[in-house]
Phi, psi and omega in degrees: 000131171292147176276167179297326173299319175290329171301317188282322178298312181295325181289319177294321180298318187299322177294327178289310188301332180292343179270349185104139180252093182286336173297322184283337173287330182275337181305311185291339192279340185244131175277083189300326189289353175284346176283336192299306186300328174297310179283323186315318182293334179269342194229056176224127180264108178265018191295136177271002187278352181089209180101175187300140175292149174298151174293146175301142193294325174294323172298320183294320181290328183288321183298319179292328178291310187294333177297321184280320187295327177272000188068027178254121181232168180252016179299142178239000000 
């Protein structure tokens, strides 16, 4: 059984998918793995104290690109 959250996310995605998923079309055009060695040196937590694992480096690059594409920034 799906959770209520996953149901809401799936329903929201279905609404967006009706308009076409341009981001999904861009994904195979970019070799995202080439960014991993560039970003990994800046974005690695080698602490022995534990804690929450880092988000994957490629996912972080994709988020930054998406942020620029849609004009979403955290500038104050």
